[in-house]
C-alpha positions in Angstrom: -2.3 -17.4 -12.2 0.3 -15.4 -10.2 3.3 -14.6 -12.4 5.1 -12.2 -10.0 8.9 -12.9 -10.0 10.8 -13.9 -6.6 12.8 -10.6 -7.0 9.9 -8.2 -7.3 8.5 -6.7 -4.2 5.6 -8.5 -2.3 2.4 -6.3 -2.7 0.5 -7.9 -0.1 -2.6 -6.4 2.3 -4.7 -3.3 2.1 -1.4 -0.9 3.2 0.7 -0.7 -0.1 2.9 2.3 1.2 3.9 3.1 4.9 1.9 6.0 6.1 1.9 8.2 9.3 -1.7 8.9 10.7 -3.0 11.0 13.7 -4.5 8.3 16.2 -6.1 10.9 18.8 -5.5 8.7 22.0 -4.9 10.2 25.2 -1.1 9.9 25.4 -1.1 11.6 29.0 -3.7 9.2 30.3 -2.2 6.2 28.8 1.4 6.7 28.9 2.3 8.6 32.0 4.3 7.2 34.8 1.4 6.7 37.2 -0.6 4.9 34.8 2.2 2.5 33.7 3.3 1.9 37.2 -0.2 1.0 38.2 -0.5 -1.4 35.0 2.8 -3.0 35.6 1.8 -3.7 39.2 -1.1 -6.1 38.1 0.3 -7.2 34.9 0.7 -11.1 34.8 4.4 -12.1 34.8 3.9 -14.9 32.0 2.7 -11.8 29.6 5.7 -9.6 30.1 8.8 -10.1 27.7 12.1 -8.3 28.9 14.7 -8.3 26.2 18.0 -6.3 25.8 19.9 -6.1 22.2 23.4 -5.4 21.3 24.8 -4.9 18.0 28.4 -5.3 16.5 29.8 -3.0 14.1 28.1 -4.8 10.9 24.7 -4.2 12.5 24.4 -8.1 13.7 22.3 -8.4 16.9 22.8 -10.5 19.9 19.5 -11.1 21.9 19.5 -11.3 26.0 16.2 -12.4 27.4 15.2 -11.3 31.0 12.8 -11.3 33.5 11.1 -8.7 35.7 11.7 -10.5 39.1 10.2 -8.7 42.3 10.1 -5.2 40.7 7.3 -3.1 41.5 5.7 -1.1 38.7 7.5 2.0 39.6 10.9 0.2 40.2 10.4 -1.5 36.7 9.9 1.9 35.0 13.0 3.4 36.9 15.0 0.4 35.3 13.9 0.8 32.0 14.7 4.8 32.1 18.5 3.9 33.1 18.8 0.8 30.9 18.8 -0.6 27.3 15.6 -2.6 27.7 12.5 -3.4 25.5 9.6 -4.5 27.7 6.4 -6.2 25.6 3.3 -6.5 27.5 1.3 -9.2 25.6 -2.4 -9.3 25.7 -3.2 -5.9 26.5 -6.5 -6.4 25.1 -7.6 -8.6 27.9 -5.4 -6.8 30.7 -6.6 -3.1 30.0 -9.7 -3.3 28.2 -10.6 0.4 28.7 -7.4 1.4 26.8 -8.1 -1.4 24.2 -11.5 0.1 23.6 -10.1 3.6 22.8 -7.3 2.0 20.6 -9.8 -0.1 18.7 -11.8 2.9 17.9 -8.5 4.9 16.7 -7.7 1.8 14.5 -11.2 1.9 13.0 -10.5 5.4 11.9 -7.2 4.5 10.7 -8.7 1.2 8.8 -11.5 3.1 7.2 -9.0 5.2 5.1 -7.8 1.9 3.0 -10.0 -0.3 0.9 -10.4 -3.9 2.2 -8.4 -3.6 5.5 -10.9 -5.8 7.3 -9.7 -7.2 10.4 -11.0 -10.8 11.6 -8.8 -10.9 14.4 -6.5 -8.2 16.2 -4.1 -8.4 19.4 -1.8 -5.9 21.2 1.1 -5.5 23.0 2.3 -2.4 24.9 5.8 -1.7 24.4 7.9 0.3 27.1 11.3 0.9 26.2 14.5 2.6 27.3 15.8 5.8 25.9 18.5 5.3 23.0 17.6 1.5 22.7 17.0 -0.2 19.3 14.9 -3.1 17.9 16.7 -5.2 15.3 15.7 -6.0 11.8 12.7 -8.2 11.7 9.1 -8.7 10.5 5.7 -9.5 11.9 3.5 -12.3 10.6 0.6 -10.1 10.7 -0.5 -6.5 9.4 0.4 -4.0 12.0 -0.5 -0.4 13.1 2.1 1.2 15.8 0.3 3.6 17.9 2.9 6.1 19.3 2.4 7.8 22.8 5.5 8.7 24.5 8.9 9.7 23.5 10.5 10.2 19.9 10.9 6.8 18.0 12.4 6.6 14.5 11.0 3.7 12.2 12.8 2.0 9.2 10.9 0.2 6.8 12.3 -2.0 3.9 10.9 -3.5 0.8 9.4 -6.9 1.3 11.1 -9.1 -1.4 13.5 -12.2 -1.5 16.6 -10.0 -1.1 15.5 -8.2 2.0 13.4 -11.0 3.4 14.2 -14.6 2.4 11.2 -16.7 2.4 12.9 -19.6 4.1 13.8 -17.2 7.1 10.0 -16.2 6.9 9.0 -19.9 7.5 11.2 -20.5 10.2 9.9 -17.4 12.2 6.2 -18.3 11.4 7.0 -21.7 12.8 8.5 -20.2 15.8 11.7 -22.1 15.0 13.5 -18.7 15.4 12.8 -15.2 16.8 11.5 -12.5 14.4 15.1 -11.4 13.4 15.8 -11.5 9.9 19.2 -11.8 8.1 20.5 -8.1 8.0 23.2 -6.3 5.7 24.0 -2.6 6.4 23.4 -2.2 2.5 20.0 -2.4 3.2 19.8 1.0 4.7 19.8 2.7 1.3 16.5 1.0 0.7 14.8 2.0 3.8 11.8 4.5 4.2 12.4 6.4 7.4 9.8 7.8 9.5 10.1 9.8 13.0 7.3 9.2 15.1 5.9 11.6 17.8 3.3 11.3 20.5 -0.3 11.2 18.8 1.1 9.7 15.4 0.7 6.1 14.3 2.4 4.3 11.4 0.8 1.6 9.3 3.2 -0.3 6.7 2.7 -3.1 4.3 2.0 -6.5 5.5 5.1 -8.4 6.2 7.4 -5.5 5.3 10.8 -5.7 7.2 11.5 -2.8 9.6 13.8 -1.8 12.8 13.5 0.8 15.3 15.5 3.3 17.1 14.5 5.2 20.2 15.7 9.0 19.7 14.5 10.6 22.7 13.2 9.8 26.0 11.6 6.6 27.4 9.3 5.5 24.6 5.8 4.1 24.9 3.9 2.5 22.1 0.9 0.0 21.3 1.7 -2.2 18.7 -1.7 -3.5 17.3 -1.5 -6.9 15.1 -4.5 -7.4 12.8 -5.3 -10.5 10.9 -7.1 -10.2 7.5 -8.3 -13.3 5.5 -5.4 -12.7 3.2 -2.8 -12.5 6.1 -4.3 -15.6 7.8 -4.0 -17.7 4.9 -0.5 -16.7 3.8 0.9 -17.1 7.2 -0.8 -20.5 7.3 0.7 -21.6 4.1 4.2 -20.3 5.2 3.9 -22.5 8.5 2.8 -25.7 6.3 5.8 -25.0 4.0 8.1 -24.7 7.1 6.7 -28.1 7.9 7.1 -29.7 4.6 10.8 -28.3 4.5 11.6 -30.1 7.8 10.5 -33.5 6.3 13.0 -33.0 3.3 10.4 -31.7 0.7 10.8 -28.5 -1.4 7.6 -26.6 -1.4 7.3 -23.9 -4.2 8.1 -20.3 -3.6 4.9 -18.3 -2.3 5.0 -16.3 -5.4 3.7 -19.2 -7.3 1.0 -20.0 -4.9 -2.6 -18.4 -5.0 -6.2 -19.3 -5.0 -7.1 -22.9 -3.9 -3.3 -23.7 -3.6 -3.1 -21.0 -0.9 -6.2 -21.9 0.6 -5.4 -25.8 1.0 -2.0 -24.7 2.6 -3.7 -22.8 5.2 -6.3 -25.4 5.9 -3.3 -27.8 6.3 -1.8 -25.3 8.7 -4.5 -25.7 11.1 -4.2 -29.1 12.4 -0.3 -28.8 12.2 -0.4 -25.9 14.6 -3.1 -27.5 17.0 -0.8 -30.4 17.2 2.4 -28.4 17.6 4.3 -30.5 15.1 7.1 -27.9 15.0 7.4 -27.2 18.7 8.4 -23.6 20.0 12.0 -22.9 20.1 11.2 -19.4 21.3 10.2 -20.8 24.9 13.4 -22.3 25.1 15.5 -19.0 25.1 17.4 -18.7 28.4 16.7 -15.8 30.9 19.9 -14.2 31.5 19.2 -11.3 33.6 16.7 -9.8 36.1 15.5 -6.1 36.1 17.0 -4.2 39.2 16.4 -0.7 39.5 19.2 -0.4 42.0 21.8 -1.7 39.3 23.8 0.9 37.2 22.1 -0.3 34.2 18.8 -1.3 35.5 19.6 -5.2 35.3 21.3 -8.0 37.1 22.8 -10.7 35.4 21.8 -14.4 36.7 23.6 -17.6 36.6 22.7 -19.9 33.8 22.3 -23.7 34.5 
């Protein structure tokens, strides 16, 4: 029986402590301007996410989503360099298979340093982001290794417990009712583990651990490799099932009380629920408020909303 208190840290996954590794990828070949511009020229528009974040004095974030418009790859890079944008290229494993093969080998080397880090599924997004920009406090519903290749990036990783990461917020994110951002308080900073990443370094952190990112120097390029183990698939599926039950007025137990057969049943229940899309997807409803424009002072041009 699982007897962990809700107030105790969640000890999940193979990675129990955030750790910096060397990854050995050819950063000049994979993150130089020429390679990135050519990649952006051929990248499917539906797999490109363009975001800009702004913050108030209390660290609360406002998201503005945009689109690349008609910008060429070189123009897109120019706009990123002068703006405050965060560009995610989803599905990199399919669009750039040569890079993915090299990154997969690097992941295997890192995974071999942990017990039971057996990925049953992996996916990646290449992240190209502006100098000085920040990503808000959030979590990923999978294990992650971040391979850093250009610029200097500072990562802040926080404890995964109810105080820093309420379970109900996790349910909403897993069910795509909300974006990945979690409730944030400046007081959390006293609990952060801080890592400064340079090209050639990779960071692995515990499953579900909240984190945020600051670009310290230059345009930054990183590969975020998501990996699912049987444990993470089961737990994420159980969170989805709990979100479904909660929307129907029920009160599912806290996940710290769920293990074994109960966890497996909740994961199995999530499979048809996801296929039927019973909870919808609020993320696709976020309006696009700007278009990338290298000729604009901040690299973006606001668009009229309907």
